[in-house]
C-alpha positions, 0 to 999 in steps of 0.5 A: 911043101908049097913055098908060100905055106912055108912063109905064111907064119913068119910074114902073116903080119907083113903081107900087103901092108894096110890092105883093108878087109872087106871092100875096096878103099874109098878111092876105087882106083889109084896108088894105094887103093885096096881091093877084096879077094876075087878068088874062085877055086876050080878043079885041076885034072890032076887030083893032087892039084887045084886051080885058083882063079885069082882075078875075075874082073871084067877088065883085062888082068894078066900075069906079065910076059912069059918068063916073069916070075911075079912071086915075092916070097918075103911077102907071100904075094904076086904082082899082076897087071890090070886094066881095071883102072879106066882101061890103063895098064897098072900094077897090083900086089896080091897076097896069096894068103887071103887074095886081097890086093893093092894098086901099086901104080897110077899112070896112063902110060905103063907097059904093064905086060912087060913089067918085072919083079925083083924079090930080092929088093921087093920092087917091081920094074916097068917102062912108063912113057919111055922111062925105066921106073921102079916101085916099092912093094911096101907102102907107101909104094914109092917110085923111082925114075931110073933112065929115060930112053931116047925117042928114036928107040923102042924098048923091046921085051920085058924089063929083064933083071939080074938076080940081085935086082940091081941091073936091068937088061934090055933091047933098044931097037932103032927102026930107022937103022934096023939095029938093036942095042943090047944094054945094061942099066944100073938101077941105083945110078941110072948109068947105061952101058951098051954091051952089043949092037946087032943088025935087025930087031931083038925083041926079047933079052934075058940076063943069066939068073946066077952069074949075070954074065951072059945075055940070051936073046931072040930075033923075031924076023929070022927066028934065031936065038943067040948069046952075048958074053957081057964082058967080051961082047962075043956073040954066039948063035944057038940056032941056024938059018934052017932052025926056028928058035923062039921064046928063050929062057934060062934054067935056074942053074945059070949054066943052061940057056933054053928055048923052044924049037919048032917042028921041022920036017921029021923033027918034032917040037922041042925044048932045047937047052945049051950048056954055056960052059960045056957048049953042049946041046940037049933036046927034049921032044915035045909030042903034045904041042905047046906054044910057050914053055917054062922049067921049074927050079929043080929042072924036073918039070917043063911046063907047056900051054898047049895052044892048039884049038883042040888042046888048050891045056896046061901041060906038065912034061915030067923029065925022065931021070938021066934021060932027055925024054919027057912024060906029058900030063894034062894039068888043067884045061885053060881054054884061052883063045890066045886072042892077043899076047896079053891073054897068052897063058905065059905060065911061070913057076912060082916054086917047084910045083906051082905055076901062075898063068893067064887065061881068056876062058870067056873068049872075049879078049879079057883075060884073068890070072890063075894059079895051078897049085899043089893041094 
C-alpha cells in the first residue's frame, strides 16, 4: 500500500497549513504564497502504475539533485524547486493529497537544485548566498542561518543530511589550492568540523543514512569513488584508475555504499555495491543503459533513467532474489532531453514502489516534476 495513503487519514488536517482551495493567494509569489494543484495524469507503461505530472508551469520546476528524497511522510508532501518566482530558485511544499502547494522561501540567491529535506525534523536545507540555511515546513516557515562559508570555498553537491536531520555533510572546494574539505556542520550550533582534506575536487558527498559514521564521495576529474571514516579520517578508494565510477548513493541498510560504474571494454554498465563491514563488492549488470540510479528501501528494485536518445525511459531493474542479476522493465517514457542538470530525471524513491523525477518533455530546458506511482 502506498505510504502516502497510509498517512492520509491521520494527517489530512495537517497537510500544508493554511493552503487556499482555488486560486493563488493575493500575492502571486513570496514566502507563504499558495497555489492550486497543477496535476495532470498520464499513463505508465506498466498497467499497475500511473504517472502524475505534479507541475505544469512554464518556468523551470524540478525535484532536487539525484539522491534527495523530497517526501515528508508526516505531511504527506514533497518539497520541490521552482523558478516561477521571477526566475529565482525557491522552494515549495506540495501536498500529495490534493496537489496544492505553498512557497517556502523568498530569495534571489538560493541554490535550489542542491537543497535537501529532513523528514525527521520537517525542515528543508539549502545554501543561500554561501550560507547554509534551514526552513521549517510548518507555517510560518521560519528560516535559520546555520553557517556561512568563507568566500574562498565553493559549496559542492547537495546539502547532505544525517538521518536525524541534526548534521550537515558537505564538500568545500578551494579552487586556488585545488583541494576539498569534507566537513560536518552541527545544525543546532553551527559548529563546523573538518573530517578530511583531499587533493582535487569532490563534487558530491553523502553521509551514511543509518549510522552517520561514514562519508561516501565522488571526484569528477578522475571519476573515482571513495569512503571516509568520520571518526578516524581513514580514506578508502572503491574504484581504481581504470574504473569510471559516478553518482554515489547509500543503500537504506547503511551497510552498503553504491555507485554507477560505466562500461569499459567487455564489462557492461554496472551498479556496484560495497559492504563497508565485510569489505565485499557486488555488481549488477545493467544492459539497458541508464545515466542515474536509485534503489528502493527493501533493496528489490534499482531505478534507472535511460538517457539515450532512443531510450528516454524510467526503468525498473528488478533484482532477482539471491542473485546479482536484474530484469529490466520500461515504466514510463519521460522524453527528457537532459539539456541541463536541472532537467535530468534525478529520480528518487519516496517509498518502496514509487519514484519522483524530473522531465523536460517539451525539449525547451524547462522541466517539470513527475510522480510514477502504483495505482
